[in-house]
N, C-alpha and C positions, 0 to 999 in steps of 0.2 A: 405820660399821656400828653397829647397835643390838643389844644383847644383853638378853634378857628371861628371867628365871627363870620356870619353869612352875608358878606357884602358883595359877593360875586358867585358864579356857578361852581367855582373850584371847591368850595366847602362841601357841596353835595356829593362829591366824589370821595370824600374821606370816609369810606365805608368798606366793609368787607364783602358786601353783597350788592344789591341794587342801590342806586342813588337815592338819597332822601328827597321827598317831594318838597316843593316850595311852601306848601300849606298843608295842614291837616285839621281835622275836627277837634275842637277843644274837648277834653275829657270831662270838664265841669259843666259848661253851658251849651256845648255843641256848636258855638260860633266858629268862625274861621280863625285858626292860629297860624302865625307866620314864623318861618324858620329864623331863629336868632343866632344859634351857634351849634357847632358839632364838637364833641369831645371824642378823640380817637386814640385808642391804645396803640403805641408804637410797635413796630415789628420786633419780636423777641425781647420784650421787656423783662426786667428782673422779676416782676410780679404783675399779675393781671387781676382784674375785678373777679374773674372766674375762680381765682384761688382763695377768695374770702370765705366761701361756704361750699359744702358739698351739694351736688345736684342729686337730690334724693327724693324723687316724686312720691314714693310710697311711704316715706318717713318724714323727713324734715321739710320737704317741699322742693319746688323747682328752683334752679339757679343756672346761671350761664355755664356753658361747657367749654367756651373758647374766648379768645380776645374779642372785644366788642367796640362798636362805635355807637354813640348816643347823640341824637339830634334833639335839641331843646327848642320848643316853639312857644311863642307868647300870644295869647288870645287877643284879638281886636276888641272883643266885647267886655271881658272881665279882667284881662291882663294876667290871668293865672297861667302857669307853665303846663305844657303837655310834652311828653317825651316819647320818641320812637327809638328803638334799639335794634341792632342786628349783630351777628357774630361771624367770626371767620369760618 
């Protein structure tokens, strides 16, 4: 897994789908959260986060079905983290 600090626009492109936004709403206090870093699973890794659990919505619950990228944001109001995730 590669982790990159969000000091320029290149980190927003470390995603399997659309780029991550610069900001998002805090999931705790609803204030603005700013992009801090992105963790991105490398192409064809030996194991992926999706391999940890089965994706079984009718039984054990939802889980990732493919490699992922996760953006972590820190809130300007409460400093708690909010994360956005996407998959390949």
